[in-house]
C-alpha positions as CSV (number, residue, x, y, z in Angstrom):
1,X,-40.0,-12.0,-19.7
2,X,-37.4,-9.4,-20.5
3,X,-36.5,-9.1,-16.8
4,X,-36.0,-12.9,-16.6
5,X,-33.7,-12.9,-19.6
6,X,-31.7,-10.0,-18.1
7,X,-31.4,-11.9,-14.8
8,X,-30.2,-15.1,-16.5
9,X,-27.6,-13.1,-18.6
10,X,-26.4,-11.3,-15.4
11,X,-26.1,-14.6,-13.5
12,X,-24.1,-16.1,-16.4
13,X,-21.7,-13.1,-16.4
14,X,-21.1,-13.5,-12.6
15,X,-20.6,-17.2,-13.0
16,X,-18.0,-16.8,-15.8
17,X,-16.2,-14.2,-13.8
18,X,-16.1,-16.4,-10.7
19,X,-14.3,-19.1,-12.7
20,X,-11.6,-16.5,-13.3
21,X,-11.4,-15.6,-9.6
22,X,-10.7,-19.2,-8.7
23,X,-7.8,-19.7,-11.2
24,X,-5.0,-19.0,-8.7
25,X,-6.7,-20.3,-5.6
26,X,-4.7,-23.0,-3.8
27,X,-2.0,-23.2,-6.5
28,X,0.7,-21.1,-5.0
29,X,2.0,-21.1,-1.4
30,X,2.3,-17.3,-1.2
31,X,3.9,-17.4,2.3
32,X,6.6,-19.7,1.1
33,X,7.0,-17.7,-2.1
34,X,7.5,-14.4,-0.2
35,X,10.1,-16.0,2.0
36,X,12.0,-17.4,-0.9
37,X,12.0,-14.1,-2.7
38,X,13.3,-12.3,0.3
39,X,16.0,-14.9,0.7
40,X,16.9,-14.4,-3.0
41,X,17.1,-10.7,-2.5
42,X,19.3,-10.8,0.6
43,X,21.6,-13.5,-0.8
44,X,21.9,-11.8,-4.2
45,X,22.6,-8.4,-2.7
46,X,25.2,-9.9,-0.3
47,X,27.0,-11.8,-3.0
48,X,27.0,-8.6,-5.2
49,X,28.5,-6.5,-2.5
50,X,31.1,-9.1,-1.8
51,X,32.1,-9.3,-5.5
52,X,32.3,-5.5,-5.7
53,X,34.6,-5.5,-2.6
54,X,36.8,-8.1,-4.2
55,X,37.1,-5.9,-7.3
56,X,37.5,-8.8,-9.7
57,X,38.8,-7.7,-13.1
58,X,36.5,-8.2,-16.1
59,X,38.7,-10.9,-17.5
60,X,38.4,-12.9,-14.3
61,X,36.8,-16.3,-15.2
62,X,34.3,-16.3,-12.4
63,X,33.1,-12.7,-13.1
64,X,33.0,-13.2,-16.9
65,X,31.3,-16.6,-16.9
66,X,29.1,-16.6,-13.8
67,X,28.3,-13.0,-12.9
68,X,28.4,-11.2,-16.3
69,X,27.4,-14.4,-18.1
70,X,25.1,-16.8,-16.3
71,X,23.6,-14.4,-13.7
72,X,23.1,-11.6,-16.2
73,X,21.4,-13.9,-18.6
74,X,19.0,-15.4,-16.0
75,X,18.1,-12.0,-14.7
76,X,17.4,-10.5,-18.1
77,X,15.4,-13.6,-19.1
78,X,13.3,-13.2,-16.0
79,X,12.6,-9.5,-16.7
80,X,11.8,-10.2,-20.4
81,X,9.4,-13.0,-19.3
82,X,7.6,-10.6,-17.0
83,X,7.3,-8.0,-19.7
84,X,6.0,-10.7,-22.1
85,X,2.8,-10.9,-20.0
86,X,2.2,-7.2,-19.6
87,X,0.2,-6.3,-22.8
88,X,-1.9,-9.5,-23.0
89,X,-2.6,-9.4,-19.3
90,X,-3.7,-5.7,-19.4
91,X,-5.8,-6.1,-22.5
92,X,-7.6,-9.3,-21.6
93,X,-8.1,-8.5,-17.9
94,X,-9.5,-5.0,-18.8
95,X,-11.9,-6.4,-21.4
96,X,-13.1,-8.8,-18.7
97,X,-13.4,-6.1,-16.1
98,X,-15.0,-3.5,-18.3
99,X,-17.6,-6.0,-19.6
100,X,-18.7,-6.6,-16.0
101,X,-18.3,-3.1,-14.6
102,X,-20.4,-1.5,-17.2
103,X,-23.4,-3.6,-16.1
104,X,-22.8,-3.9,-12.3
105,X,-20.6,-1.5,-10.5
106,X,-20.6,1.3,-13.0
107,X,-17.6,2.0,-15.1
108,X,-17.7,5.8,-15.0
109,X,-18.0,6.0,-11.2
110,X,-15.1,3.6,-10.6
111,X,-12.9,5.3,-13.2
112,X,-13.4,8.7,-11.7
113,X,-12.6,7.5,-8.2
114,X,-9.5,5.7,-9.4
115,X,-8.1,8.5,-11.5
116,X,-8.9,11.0,-8.8
117,X,-7.2,9.1,-6.1
118,X,-4.1,8.4,-8.2
119,X,-3.7,12.1,-9.0
120,X,-4.3,13.2,-5.4
121,X,-1.7,10.8,-4.0
122,X,0.8,11.9,-6.6
123,X,0.2,15.6,-5.7
124,X,0.7,14.7,-2.0
125,X,3.9,12.8,-2.8
126,X,5.5,15.6,-4.7
127,X,4.4,18.2,-2.0
128,X,5.8,16.0,0.8
129,X,9.1,15.6,-1.1
130,X,9.5,19.3,-1.7
131,X,8.7,20.1,2.0
132,X,11.2,17.6,3.4
133,X,13.9,18.5,0.9
134,X,13.6,22.3,1.7
135,X,13.8,21.5,5.4
136,X,16.8,19.1,5.1
137,X,18.6,21.0,2.4
138,X,20.5,18.0,0.9
139,X,22.4,20.0,-1.7
140,X,23.9,22.6,0.6
141,X,27.7,22.4,0.7
142,X,27.9,19.9,-2.2
143,X,31.2,20.2,-4.0
144,X,30.5,20.1,-7.7
145,X,34.2,20.1,-8.5
146,X,34.6,16.7,-7.0
147,X,32.1,15.2,-9.4
148,X,32.9,13.7,-12.7
149,X,31.0,15.1,-15.6
150,X,28.4,12.7,-16.9
151,X,26.7,13.4,-20.2
152,X,22.9,13.2,-20.0
153,X,20.8,13.8,-23.1
154,X,17.1,13.9,-22.3
155,X,14.5,12.7,-24.7
156,X,12.1,15.2,-26.2
157,X,9.0,15.6,-24.1
158,X,5.6,15.8,-25.8
159,X,3.3,18.8,-25.2
160,X,0.2,18.5,-23.1
161,X,-1.9,18.5,-26.3
162,X,0.2,15.6,-27.8
163,X,-0.1,13.7,-24.5
164,X,-3.9,13.9,-24.6
165,X,-4.1,12.9,-28.2
166,X,-1.7,10.0,-27.6
167,X,-4.2,8.4,-25.2
168,X,-6.5,7.5,-28.1
169,X,-5.2,4.8,-30.5
170,X,-5.4,5.1,-34.3
171,X,-4.1,1.5,-34.6
172,X,-4.7,-0.7,-31.5
173,X,-2.4,-3.4,-32.8
174,X,0.5,-0.9,-33.2
175,X,-0.2,0.2,-29.6
176,X,0.1,-3.3,-28.4
177,X,3.3,-3.9,-30.3
178,X,4.8,-0.7,-28.9
179,X,3.4,-1.4,-25.4
180,X,1.7,2.0,-25.4
181,X,-0.3,1.2,-22.2
182,X,-2.6,4.2,-22.2
183,X,-3.8,3.3,-25.7
184,X,-4.1,-0.3,-24.9
185,X,-6.2,0.6,-21.9
186,X,-8.6,2.8,-23.9
187,X,-9.0,0.2,-26.6
188,X,-9.6,-2.6,-24.0
189,X,-12.3,-0.5,-22.2
190,X,-14.1,0.2,-25.5
191,X,-14.1,-3.6,-26.4
192,X,-15.4,-4.5,-22.9
193,X,-18.2,-1.9,-23.0
194,X,-19.1,-3.0,-26.5
195,X,-19.4,-6.7,-25.4
196,X,-22.2,-5.8,-23.0
197,X,-24.3,-4.4,-26.0
198,X,-23.9,-7.4,-28.2
199,X,-26.3,-9.9,-26.6
200,X,-25.5,-13.6,-27.0
201,X,-22.5,-12.8,-29.3
202,X,-21.1,-10.6,-26.6
203,X,-21.6,-13.4,-24.0
204,X,-19.7,-15.9,-26.2
205,X,-16.9,-13.4,-26.8
206,X,-16.7,-12.5,-23.1
207,X,-16.4,-16.2,-22.2
208,X,-13.5,-16.5,-24.6
209,X,-11.7,-13.6,-22.9
210,X,-12.4,-15.2,-19.5
211,X,-10.7,-18.4,-20.7
212,X,-7.7,-16.5,-22.0
213,X,-7.5,-14.7,-18.7
214,X,-7.2,-18.0,-16.9
215,X,-4.4,-19.1,-19.4
216,X,-2.4,-15.9,-18.8
217,X,-2.8,-16.2,-15.0
218,X,-1.4,-19.7,-15.2
219,X,1.6,-18.3,-17.0
220,X,2.0,-15.9,-14.1
221,X,1.9,-18.8,-11.7
222,X,4.7,-20.6,-13.7
223,X,6.8,-17.5,-13.6
224,X,6.3,-16.9,-9.9
225,X,7.6,-20.3,-9.0
226,X,11.1,-19.4,-10.5
227,X,11.0,-15.8,-9.3
228,X,13.4,-16.2,-6.3
229,X,16.2,-17.4,-8.8
230,X,15.6,-14.4,-11.1
231,X,15.6,-12.0,-8.1
232,X,18.9,-13.5,-6.8
233,X,20.6,-13.1,-10.2
234,X,19.3,-9.5,-10.8
235,X,20.6,-8.2,-7.4
236,X,23.9,-10.1,-7.6
237,X,24.7,-8.4,-10.9
238,X,23.4,-5.0,-9.8
239,X,25.3,-4.8,-6.5
240,X,28.5,-6.2,-8.0
241,X,28.6,-3.1,-10.3
242,X,27.0,-0.4,-8.1
243,X,29.3,-0.2,-5.0
244,X,28.5,1.4,-1.7
245,X,30.9,4.3,-2.2
246,X,28.6,5.9,-4.8
247,X,25.7,5.8,-2.3
248,X,27.9,7.3,0.5
249,X,29.0,10.1,-1.9
250,X,25.5,11.4,-2.3
251,X,24.4,10.3,1.2
252,X,22.2,13.3,2.1
253,X,20.3,13.1,-1.2
254,X,19.9,9.3,-0.9
255,X,18.7,9.4,2.7
256,X,16.3,12.3,2.0
257,X,14.6,10.4,-0.9
258,X,14.5,7.2,1.2
259,X,12.9,9.0,4.2
260,X,10.2,10.6,2.1
261,X,9.4,7.3,0.3
262,X,8.9,5.7,3.7
263,X,6.9,8.6,5.0
264,X,4.6,8.5,2.0
265,X,4.2,4.7,2.2
266,X,3.4,4.7,5.9
267,X,1.5,8.0,6.3
268,X,-0.3,8.7,3.1
269,X,-1.1,5.1,2.1
270,X,-1.6,4.0,5.8
271,X,-4.1,6.8,6.4
272,X,-6.0,5.9,3.2
273,X,-6.2,2.3,4.1
274,X,-7.3,3.1,7.7
275,X,-9.7,6.0,7.1
276,X,-11.2,5.2,3.7
277,X,-11.0,1.4,3.6
278,X,-11.3,0.7,7.3
279,X,-8.5,-1.8,7.3
280,X,-5.2,-2.3,9.2
281,X,-2.3,-0.6,7.4
282,X,0.2,-3.1,8.9
283,X,-1.8,-6.1,7.7
284,X,-2.2,-4.5,4.3
285,X,1.6,-4.1,3.9
286,X,2.0,-7.7,5.0
287,X,-0.4,-8.9,2.3
288,X,1.5,-6.8,-0.3
289,X,5.0,-8.1,0.5
290,X,5.3,-10.3,-2.6
291,X,4.7,-7.2,-4.8
292,X,7.2,-5.1,-2.9
293,X,9.9,-7.8,-3.4
294,X,9.1,-8.0,-7.1
295,X,9.0,-4.3,-7.6
296,X,12.3,-3.8,-5.7
297,X,14.0,-6.4,-7.9
298,X,12.7,-5.3,-11.3
299,X,12.4,-1.5,-10.9
300,X,9.4,-1.6,-13.3
301,X,5.8,-1.1,-12.4
302,X,4.8,-2.7,-15.8
303,X,7.0,-5.8,-15.3
304,X,5.6,-6.2,-11.8
305,X,2.0,-5.8,-12.9
306,X,1.1,-9.5,-13.2
307,X,2.2,-10.1,-9.6
308,X,0.5,-6.9,-8.5
309,X,-2.8,-8.0,-10.0
310,X,-2.5,-11.5,-8.5
311,X,-1.6,-10.2,-5.1
312,X,-4.3,-7.5,-4.9
313,X,-6.9,-10.2,-5.9
314,X,-5.8,-13.3,-4.0
315,X,-4.0,-11.8,-0.9
316,X,-5.7,-8.5,-0.4
317,X,-9.2,-9.4,-1.4
318,X,-10.0,-6.9,-4.2
319,X,-12.5,-8.4,-6.7
320,X,-11.5,-8.9,-10.3
321,X,-14.1,-6.4,-11.5
322,X,-12.1,-3.6,-9.8
323,X,-8.6,-5.0,-9.8
324,X,-8.5,-5.6,-13.5
325,X,-9.1,-1.9,-14.1
326,X,-7.3,-0.1,-11.2
327,X,-4.0,-2.1,-11.3
328,X,-3.2,-1.7,-15.0
329,X,-4.2,1.9,-14.9
330,X,-2.1,2.5,-11.8
331,X,1.0,0.9,-13.4
332,X,0.5,3.5,-16.2
333,X,-0.4,6.8,-14.4
334,X,0.5,6.2,-10.7
335,X,4.1,7.2,-10.1
336,X,4.2,8.5,-6.6
337,X,7.7,7.2,-5.9
338,X,9.0,8.8,-9.1
339,X,7.3,12.1,-8.1
340,X,9.1,12.0,-4.8
341,X,12.5,11.5,-6.4
342,X,11.8,14.4,-8.8
343,X,10.8,16.7,-6.0
344,X,13.9,16.0,-3.9
345,X,16.1,16.0,-6.9
346,X,14.8,19.4,-8.0
347,X,15.6,21.0,-4.6
348,X,19.0,19.2,-4.5
349,X,20.0,20.5,-7.9
350,X,18.7,24.0,-7.2
351,X,20.8,24.1,-4.0
352,X,23.9,22.7,-5.7
353,X,23.8,25.4,-8.4
354,X,22.8,28.1,-5.9
355,X,19.5,28.9,-7.6
356,X,16.3,29.9,-5.7
357,X,13.3,28.8,-7.7
358,X,10.8,30.4,-5.1
359,X,7.3,29.4,-4.2
360,X,6.1,29.8,-7.8
361,X,8.7,27.4,-8.9
362,X,7.7,24.8,-6.3
363,X,4.1,25.1,-7.4
364,X,5.2,24.5,-11.0
365,X,7.1,21.4,-9.9
366,X,4.0,20.0,-8.2
367,X,1.8,20.6,-11.3
368,X,4.4,19.4,-13.8
369,X,5.3,16.2,-11.8
370,X,1.6,15.4,-11.3
371,X,0.7,15.8,-15.0
372,X,3.9,14.1,-16.1
373,X,3.0,11.0,-14.1
374,X,0.0,10.4,-16.5
375,X,2.2,9.7,-19.5
376,X,5.2,8.1,-17.7
377,X,5.9,4.6,-18.7
378,X,6.4,2.1,-15.9
379,X,9.9,1.0,-16.9
380,X,13.3,1.3,-15.1
381,X,14.9,4.7,-15.1
382,X,12.1,6.6,-16.8
383,X,12.0,9.1,-13.9
384,X,15.3,10.7,-15.0
385,X,13.7,11.5,-18.3
386,X,10.6,13.2,-16.9
387,X,12.9,14.9,-14.4
388,X,14.5,16.8,-17.3
389,X,11.1,18.1,-18.2
390,X,10.5,19.4,-14.7
391,X,13.9,21.0,-14.5
392,X,13.4,22.9,-17.7
393,X,10.0,24.1,-16.5
394,X,11.6,25.8,-13.5
395,X,14.7,27.0,-15.2
396,X,17.3,24.6,-13.7
397,X,20.2,23.1,-15.7
398,X,19.3,19.7,-17.0
399,X,23.0,18.8,-16.7
400,X,22.4,18.6,-12.9
401,X,20.8,15.2,-13.5
402,X,24.3,13.8,-14.0
403,X,25.0,14.4,-10.3
404,X,22.4,11.9,-9.1
405,X,22.7,9.2,-11.7
406,X,25.2,7.2,-9.6
407,X,22.6,6.3,-7.0
408,X,19.5,6.5,-9.1
409,X,19.4,2.8,-9.9
410,X,19.0,1.8,-6.2
411,X,16.5,4.6,-5.6
412,X,14.6,3.4,-8.7
413,X,14.1,0.1,-7.0
414,X,12.7,1.6,-3.9
415,X,10.4,4.1,-5.5
416,X,9.0,1.4,-7.8
417,X,8.1,-0.5,-4.6
418,X,6.2,2.6,-3.4
419,X,4.5,3.0,-6.8
420,X,3.0,-0.5,-6.7
421,X,2.0,-0.1,-3.1
422,X,0.0,2.9,-4.2
423,X,-1.6,0.8,-6.9
424,X,-2.7,-1.7,-4.2
425,X,-3.9,1.1,-1.9
426,X,-6.1,2.8,-4.5
427,X,-7.5,-0.6,-5.6
428,X,-8.4,-1.5,-2.1
429,X,-10.0,1.9,-1.3
430,X,-12.1,1.8,-4.5
431,X,-13.1,-1.8,-4.0
432,X,-14.3,-1.1,-0.5
433,X,-16.3,1.9,-1.6
434,X,-18.0,-0.2,-4.3
435,X,-18.6,-3.4,-2.3
436,X,-16.2,-5.3,-4.4
437,X,-13.9,-6.5,-1.6
438,X,-13.6,-9.9,0.1
439,X,-12.7,-9.3,3.7
440,X,-12.2,-13.1,4.3
441,X,-9.3,-13.1,1.9
442,X,-7.7,-10.0,3.5
443,X,-8.0,-11.7,6.9
444,X,-6.4,-14.8,5.6
445,X,-9.4,-17.1,5.8
446,X,-10.0,-19.9,3.4
447,X,-11.5,-19.2,0.0
448,X,-15.0,-20.1,-0.6
449,X,-15.4,-23.6,-2.0
450,X,-15.8,-23.7,-5.8
451,X,-19.1,-25.6,-5.5
452,X,-20.6,-22.6,-3.6
453,X,-19.8,-20.2,-6.4
454,X,-21.1,-22.2,-9.4
455,X,-23.9,-20.9,-11.5
456,X,-27.2,-21.3,-9.8
457,X,-30.0,-23.1,-11.6
458,X,-31.9,-20.9,-14.0
459,X,-35.2,-22.4,-13.1
């Protein structure tokens, strides 16, 4: 009798979760959306470069009203709207995922695989960055006298002990208000596991969370439909202020970081997808294109998280049970692109100042960058803050960060795209290893009809 009850409860859990999986099916033309976002990126960037070349004064009516006014407002509203969804999406989706994983796939096993893969890819990223930077030597011959002095005051970095203690929330509601994602993740996992131990009360509460998850994903759909306009405005404003001369001035550094980002994306992630997931890396990147476009535009892993979760589930084929855990966790601790920037920047600054940090220093950079990624927030520009910590660890002047600030904004966009690709890669590998992957979705086949996924009779 007990076995029958457990079977019915398990079937109900699967049925509830399948409703959540179908929420986005057929509601968004992802191919058209990707095309429109790319058009928005290109058009916005081209307009921004044109405006920068025209060098319109700030009092110019078009610049003041359209660029610094309308475009800036639309772009910022778009970013704020994305961030609006982050905390509720992470909390609700993780509660749903944990309440299913703890009874089916095994929370501990999936968590260990996910965290292990994220840390390994980060260590590979920083090691690759240091190797290429030492080989290319982007800082040799750099004339510091030609650079203007830019003041950079780093924020105080917590100790390793404080970082560990900060993972566990004393007030979960405060953690949500402050968007402390590690604490939100821990609390959500505890709630999800507790639901599986509460019998019928847990079932009712779990159903409520599933319903809320559908509501939040509908909000994601609404936001995705206006995304091309937000992307256009963001890039138009950015490129109108950035200017290509700043990029050319630090060309070797810029190119070195870009090359390593591409190598890591194509080689590290490509090999993981091919060898561990048994899938085509090219097809995987094609399925991830919407996320890359969002990440490039927002420069924020957290702001991109709703789109990452939707894409990993509905374009790549990772089941909700895995994606709802791996994606939010990746947006918090997986910062491969940031680690690459920090590795190249460390070598660049050391060469500019004529300081040899030696092999011990390079090993310290690998360790510091890997550990720093755990507590790094997925927001724009945070990499320069953690870079200060790394420079101090190896005895390099923190003032050297000022040399790279001019091009860091554009690099931040590219490394965020690498970060979210890493989230998708690890999610796919873990899902394949756990049997939580739908190959038909990855291959672009039609979703299973809703009627085929309804709860079977409990007779």
